[in-house]
N, C-alpha and C positions, 0 to 999 in steps of 0.2 A: 498036682504040680502045674498042670496046664491052666487050671483055674486061677492060680496065683499069678501067673504071667499075664493073663488077660486083664486081671484087676489092676495090675501095675501100669498097663498101657491105656486104660480107659480114660483118664483125665486129659483135658485139653490145655491146661496151664502147667508149665513146669515150675515146680517149687524151687526157691532159691535158698540156700543155706546162708543166712545172714552172718553167721559166725565166720564162714569162709570169706565173705565180702569184706568184713572188717579186718580180718587178718591180711587179705590181699591189699587193702588200702595202705596199711602200715608198711607193706613191703614194696610200695610204688608200682603195683601192677595196674592201677587205674588212675591216670593223671586227672581225669575229670573231677574227681572228688577233692583234689588238693590245690588246684590253680585258682587265683583271684585276679584283681586288677593289678596290672603291671605298673611300673614307675612311669613308663611312657604314656600309658593310658591315663594315668592320674594327671600328668602334666598337660596333656591335650585337653582334658576336661576342665582343669583350672584355667587354662588359657581361654577357652571358649566362654567360661563364666566371667572372666575378667573383662574380655572385650564387650560382652553384653552389658556389664555394669558401667563401663566407661561410656558406651553409647547412650545409656540412660542418663548418666550424669551430664553429658554434653547437651542432651535435649532439655534437661531441667535448667541448666545454666543459661541456655539461649532463651528459654521462656521467662526466666527471672529478669534477664537483661532487657528483653522486649517490653515487659510490664513496667520496668523502671523508666525506660525511655518514653513510653506512652504517658506515664504520670508526669514526667518533666515537661513534655510537650503540652499537655493540658494546662499545667501551671503557667508555662510561658505564654500560652494563648490568652489566658485571663489577664496576665500582667500587661501584655501588649494592648489588649482592649482597654484596660484601665488607663493607659497613656492617652488613647484617643478620647476617652470619656473626660479625662482631666482637662485636656485642651478645649473640648467642646464646652465644658462647664466654665472655663476661664473666658472664652469668647462671649458666652451668654451673660456672664456677670458684667463684663465690660459694657455690653450693650443695654442691659436692663437697669443699670444704675448710673444714669448720666450725671448724677450729682457728684460722682467721683471723677468727673472730667475724663472718662475713658470712652473709647469708641473702637470700632473694628480696625481702624487704621493704627490705633495704639496696640491692639492685639497683634497685628502684623509686624509692627515695629519691634515688639518684644521678641518675636521669633526671627525676624530678618534684620540684619545679616548674622546675628549671633548664632542662631541654630539653623544652619543651612545644610543642604545635601552635600555630602562629601567632606564635611567638616567634622569637628569633634562631636557634635550633637549636644543636647542639653538634658539635664535631669530635673526632677521636681520632687517636692515633698507632698505625698498624697494626703497627709494629715493636716496640712495648713490650708487656709482660705485661698482659693485660686485667685481671688481679686487682689489680694495683698502680697501673696508669696511670689517672689521672683523665680524665674528659671535660672539655672546655673550651668556653666559649661561642664561637660563630662571630663575634660582633660585629654591629653594625647593618648593616654593608656586606658581611658574610660574608668579610671579608679574612682572618680567622684560619683559615678552612676551605678556602681555595684549595689546590689540589694541585700539587705540583711533582715533576718527574722527577729522581730522584737518580742517583748514579753507577752503581747497580745496575739502572737502568731500571725501578725501582719508583716508586710514587706515595706521597708523604708531605706533611705540611703545613708543611715547612720552606722558608724563602726561599732557602736555599743552592743549591737545584737550579734546573732550567729550568722555567719556567711551562708547565704542560700545557694551560691553558685550561679545566680542569674545576674545579668547586667542589662539595664534598660536605658535607652536613650531615645529622644524625640528630636525631630527636626522638621523644617518646612521648606517648600520650594514654590516660588512665585513666578518662575520662568514661563513666559507666554500667557500668563493669566492677567485678568483685569484688576483694577484697584479694589474691587469688591469680592475677591476670591483668593484663596491660598490653599495649597495642598500640604497636608501634614502627614508625618510618618511616625510610627511607634515601633521600635525594634527591641526585642528581647533575645539575648543570646546566652548560651550556657555551654559547658564542656570546653572551656578555653576558646570559645568562639566557633567551635566546630559545628554547632547547631544554632539555628536562629529562626525566629518567627517575626514577620514584618506585616503590620497593618498600615493602611493608608486611607485617607478620606479628604475630599475637597470640602472646605468650609467657606461659607458665603456671608456677606453682610446682609442679613435678612431684616434688619431693623428699618 
């Protein structure tokens, strides 16, 4: 009998009757086996996840808006530079073809006083010969100088194309300058005039 008692106490690990544990769980004796996520915990987890998604969407929207603005600004920069190049080409044509009875003074006369600083400004057709195509006033609402995308993916002032959202106007200023100099400006605006790019250059009678 003594030997049997010693054998029963010799082990170090107490054996568990799993049958009793299962029956106890069904009777509610052990809450650890029956509890899960509560409704409050689920709501908190969903709220945290939603806030994270909203933050990510906000960052993505800001990135897309920034990329779109950069694209528009680059396009406006090229269009404004084209305005300067067009006037430079017009001046050079006036001076290099004297048989047409054109000169630097004629170039200035075409700009002043029709296209002056603070006025309506003027537009032009980049697809026509600068020597023969006249400048035209933009109008009080600059509607004549709005640019449209044509079938060749170019920009021109004709209503037959798709509106590009850009408006370009050029003007000149001869205040305080000699007879052989004029300062020209080329401005491109978009976003209902909220954004704009302006280039300027002094042109001289180099002939």
